[in-house]
C-alpha positions as CSV (number, residue, x, y, z in Angstrom):
1,Q,-88.8,142.8,5.1
2,V,-85.1,143.5,4.9
3,Q,-83.7,145.8,7.6
4,L,-80.1,147.0,8.2
5,V,-79.9,149.2,11.2
6,E,-76.7,151.0,12.0
7,S,-75.6,152.3,15.4
8,G,-72.6,153.7,17.1
9,G,-71.9,156.9,15.2
10,G,-71.2,160.2,16.9
11,L,-68.7,163.0,17.5
12,V,-65.2,162.1,18.3
13,Q,-61.9,164.0,18.5
14,P,-59.1,163.4,16.0
15,G,-57.1,160.3,17.1
16,G,-60.1,158.8,18.8
17,S,-62.0,155.6,18.2
18,L,-65.6,154.6,17.4
19,R,-67.3,151.3,16.8
20,L,-70.1,151.0,14.4
21,S,-72.5,148.1,14.4
22,C,-75.1,147.0,11.8
23,A,-77.9,144.6,12.8
24,A,-79.5,142.7,9.8
25,S,-82.9,141.1,9.6
26,G,-85.0,139.7,6.9
27,I,-82.0,138.1,5.0
28,I,-80.1,134.9,5.2
29,F,-77.2,136.7,6.7
30,R,-74.5,134.1,6.3
31,F,-74.9,134.1,2.5
32,Y,-74.3,137.8,2.1
33,T,-71.2,139.9,1.6
34,M,-71.4,142.7,4.2
35,G,-69.9,146.0,3.9
36,W,-69.5,149.5,5.1
37,Y,-69.5,152.5,2.8
38,R,-69.4,156.2,3.5
39,Q,-70.4,159.5,2.0
40,A,-69.0,162.8,2.9
41,P,-70.7,166.1,2.0
42,G,-70.4,166.9,-1.7
43,K,-68.7,163.5,-2.4
44,Q,-69.7,160.2,-3.9
45,R,-70.4,157.2,-1.7
46,E,-67.2,155.2,-1.3
47,L,-66.2,151.7,-0.1
48,V,-64.8,151.5,3.4
49,A,-64.6,147.8,4.0
50,T,-66.2,144.5,3.0
51,I,-66.3,141.0,4.4
52,T,-67.5,138.1,2.3
53,N,-69.5,135.1,3.5
54,G,-66.3,133.2,3.6
55,G,-64.5,135.8,5.7
56,S,-62.4,137.5,3.1
57,I,-61.8,141.1,3.8
58,N,-61.1,144.2,1.7
59,Y,-60.3,147.7,2.9
60,A,-60.1,151.0,1.2
61,D,-56.5,152.2,1.2
62,S,-57.4,155.2,3.2
63,V,-58.5,153.1,6.2
64,K,-56.0,150.2,6.1
65,G,-54.3,149.7,9.5
66,R,-56.9,151.9,11.3
67,F,-60.3,150.2,10.7
68,T,-61.3,146.6,11.3
69,I,-64.4,145.0,9.9
70,S,-65.9,141.8,11.5
71,R,-69.1,139.8,11.3
72,D,-71.0,137.6,13.7
73,N,-73.2,135.1,11.7
74,A,-74.9,133.9,14.9
75,E,-76.0,137.4,15.8
76,N,-76.5,138.7,12.2
77,T,-74.3,141.7,12.9
78,V,-71.3,143.4,11.2
79,D,-69.1,145.8,13.1
80,L,-66.6,148.4,12.0
81,R,-64.0,149.3,14.6
82,M,-62.4,152.7,13.7
83,N,-59.2,153.8,15.4
84,S,-56.9,156.8,14.8
85,L,-59.8,158.7,13.3
86,K,-59.1,161.7,11.2
87,P,-61.2,164.7,10.2
88,E,-61.4,163.3,6.7
89,D,-63.2,160.2,8.0
90,T,-66.2,162.5,8.7
91,A,-69.1,161.1,6.7
92,V,-72.4,159.2,6.9
93,Y,-71.5,155.6,7.2
94,Y,-73.8,153.0,5.5
95,C,-74.2,149.3,6.1
96,N,-74.6,147.2,2.9
97,A,-75.6,143.6,2.3
98,R,-75.0,142.1,-1.1
99,W,-75.7,138.6,-2.6
100,V,-76.1,137.7,-6.3
101,H,-78.5,140.4,-7.6
102,M,-79.7,141.6,-4.1
103,D,-78.3,144.8,-2.7
104,H,-79.6,146.3,0.6
105,W,-78.6,149.5,2.4
106,G,-79.1,150.8,5.8
107,Q,-80.2,154.4,6.6
108,G,-76.7,155.5,7.7
109,T,-75.1,156.8,10.8
110,Q,-73.2,160.1,11.1
111,V,-69.6,160.0,12.1
112,T,-68.0,163.4,12.8
113,V,-64.3,163.8,13.6
114,S,-63.6,167.2,15.0
115,S,-61.8,169.0,17.8
């Protein structure tokens, strides 16, 4: 059974930092492209960042220079470090694992940026 379990969300003030983590099980982690997506109220889910099995990284323009994605193939985890957070970063953040036709999602973790 595939499980992607996110953690690390919460309430943070503008300009603050958070670190999200996703623990994967039930997949051959090193094969997968791992990613973080987010969905704000009333909006479509959007890409935040992805990291391929070879380590290639892609960021949404809105988070470049502020967010960092990383993966640990030994621990089957993918992290998202978020700095200089803005109110517009408020959303539910989802972990994603993708390989060939397989596409798995976590339950999501809420990030709220507010003073």
